[in-house]
C-alpha positions as CSV (number, residue, x, y, z in Angstrom):
1,M,0.2,0.3,0.2
2,L,2.6,2.5,0.6
3,C,4.2,1.6,-2.7
4,V,1.0,2.2,-3.9
5,A,0.7,6.0,-2.2
6,A,4.3,6.7,-3.5
7,E,3.6,5.9,-7.1
8,C,0.6,8.0,-6.8
9,I,2.6,10.8,-5.2
10,S,5.3,10.4,-8.2
11,V,2.8,10.4,-10.5
12,Y,1.2,13.3,-9.4
13,F,4.6,15.5,-9.1
14,V,5.6,14.4,-12.5
15,T,2.7,15.8,-13.8
16,S,1.9,18.5,-12.6
17,L,5.9,19.4,-13.2
18,S,5.2,18.4,-17.0
19,G,2.1,20.5,-17.1
20,L,4.4,23.7,-15.5
21,F,6.9,22.7,-18.1
22,I,3.9,23.3,-20.8
23,G,2.4,26.1,-19.6
24,I,5.1,27.7,-19.9
25,G,6.1,26.7,-23.1
26,M,2.8,27.8,-24.7
27,L,3.8,30.8,-22.7
28,I,6.8,31.4,-24.7
29,L,4.6,30.5,-27.6
30,L,2.2,33.0,-27.0
31,F,4.9,35.5,-25.9
32,V,6.8,34.7,-29.7
33,N,3.4,35.5,-31.6
34,I,2.6,38.5,-30.1
35,V,5.8,39.9,-31.1
36,R,6.0,38.4,-34.2
37,T,2.0,40.4,-34.4
38,L,3.0,43.5,-33.3
39,R,5.8,43.3,-35.8
40,S,4.2,42.3,-38.9
41,I,1.2,45.4,-37.8
42,Q,3.8,47.9,-37.6
43,R,5.4,47.2,-40.8
44,I,1.8,47.1,-42.8
45,E,1.4,50.4,-40.9
46,N,4.5,51.6,-42.0
47,E,3.9,50.9,-45.5
48,R,0.3,52.6,-45.3
49,Q,2.0,55.7,-44.4
50,Q,4.8,55.4,-46.9
51,Q,2.3,55.1,-49.5
52,E,0.3,57.9,-48.0
53,L,2.9,60.4,-48.3
54,E,3.8,59.7,-51.9
55,R,-0.2,60.1,-52.8
56,K,0.1,63.7,-50.7
57,Q,3.5,64.4,-52.4
58,K,2.5,63.7,-55.8
59,Q,-1.3,65.6,-55.0
60,T,1.3,68.6,-54.1
61,E,3.2,68.3,-57.3
62,I,0.2,68.5,-59.5
63,L,-1.2,71.3,-57.2
64,S,2.8,73.0,-58.0
65,L,2.5,72.6,-61.6
66,Q,-1.1,73.7,-62.1
67,M,0.0,77.0,-60.0
68,M,2.8,77.5,-61.9
69,Q,0.6,76.8,-65.2
70,T,-1.7,79.4,-63.8
71,L,1.2,81.9,-63.2
72,S,2.6,81.8,-66.5
73,T,-0.4,82.1,-68.5
74,T,-1.2,85.3,-65.8
75,I,2.3,86.4,-67.2
76,E,1.9,85.8,-70.3
77,A,-1.1,87.5,-70.7
78,K,0.2,91.1,-70.1
79,D,1.9,90.6,-73.5
80,E,-0.2,89.4,-76.1
81,Y,2.9,88.0,-78.4
82,T,3.8,85.6,-76.0
83,R,0.6,83.8,-75.4
84,G,1.5,79.8,-74.6
85,H,5.1,80.9,-75.2
86,S,6.0,79.4,-71.6
87,Y,4.2,75.6,-72.3
88,R,6.2,75.8,-75.9
89,V,9.4,76.6,-73.9
90,A,9.0,73.9,-71.2
91,E,8.7,71.2,-74.3
92,Y,11.4,72.1,-75.9
93,A,13.2,72.0,-72.8
94,A,11.9,68.4,-72.4
95,L,12.6,67.0,-75.9
96,I,16.6,68.6,-75.7
97,A,16.8,67.4,-72.1
98,A,15.7,63.9,-73.2
99,E,17.5,63.9,-76.2
100,L,20.7,64.9,-74.1
101,G,19.9,61.5,-71.8
102,W,18.3,63.4,-68.7
103,S,16.7,61.4,-66.3
104,S,12.7,61.3,-66.5
105,E,12.7,63.3,-62.9
106,E,15.4,65.7,-64.5
107,I,13.3,66.3,-67.5
108,Q,10.2,67.1,-65.1
109,Q,11.9,69.6,-63.0
110,L,13.2,71.5,-66.1
111,K,9.2,71.7,-67.4
112,H,8.4,73.2,-64.0
113,A,11.4,75.8,-64.1
114,A,10.3,76.4,-67.9
115,Y,6.8,77.4,-67.3
116,L,8.1,80.1,-64.2
117,H,11.2,81.6,-66.4
118,D,9.3,84.7,-67.6
119,I,8.7,85.7,-63.9
120,G,10.6,88.7,-64.0
121,K,7.6,90.6,-66.5
122,I,5.8,90.4,-63.0
123,G,7.3,93.4,-62.4
124,I,7.7,94.9,-66.0
125,P,5.0,97.8,-66.6
126,D,3.2,97.2,-69.8
127,L,4.3,99.8,-71.6
128,I,7.9,98.9,-71.4
129,L,7.1,95.6,-72.3
130,N,4.9,96.1,-75.2
131,K,7.3,99.0,-76.2
132,P,7.6,98.4,-80.3
133,S,11.2,100.2,-80.5
134,R,14.4,100.4,-78.5
135,L,14.5,100.1,-74.9
136,T,15.8,103.6,-73.4
137,D,18.7,102.9,-70.9
138,D,16.3,103.5,-67.6
139,E,13.7,101.2,-68.8
140,Y,16.5,98.7,-69.7
141,N,18.2,99.0,-66.3
142,L,14.4,99.1,-64.8
143,I,13.8,95.6,-66.4
144,K,17.4,94.3,-64.8
145,K,16.5,95.4,-61.2
146,T,13.1,93.6,-61.8
147,Y,14.6,90.1,-62.7
148,R,17.6,90.3,-59.9
149,H,14.3,91.4,-57.4
150,R,12.5,88.1,-58.3
151,C,15.6,86.0,-58.9
152,R,16.4,86.7,-55.2
153,N,12.9,86.0,-54.2
154,T,12.8,82.5,-56.0
155,E,16.2,81.8,-54.8
156,G,16.0,77.9,-54.3
157,Y,13.7,77.7,-56.6
158,Y,15.5,77.8,-60.1
159,L,18.0,75.2,-61.7
160,C,20.8,76.9,-62.0
161,P,20.8,80.3,-59.3
162,S,23.8,81.4,-59.8
163,Y,22.4,83.4,-62.8
164,C,20.9,85.7,-60.4
């Protein structure tokens, strides 16, 4: 009888002990799976945020291009002889850049800059801008001064700011 009692107690402790090890193993597996799940969620969220950022950057780029085109159209409205000029300059510049082997991103930046190449016209009076004859020295100096002022105000937006 004593042997049976000892065997029962021994079996009880062995199963309790193995249950404890199984329980600890299950807790470790649970913890590992929780960590993996959190990492997956973080990766998915990072990808979603990156896609959202790229979408917003694209929207901003499109809006900026529309604003530049509107500004160039406004500039060209001052001079009846140059309607569509900025668009044609942008297209020709893009064709030349493509022939020179520029990347599509560089070509796109060049086109954006080309829309604004006549921004200095904003501060020039229509009488001088549309004058059919030669400019006086004062008129020419006013154009140079206006150009330098516009160039300083747009510094950082030009591909070649050294011309300013």
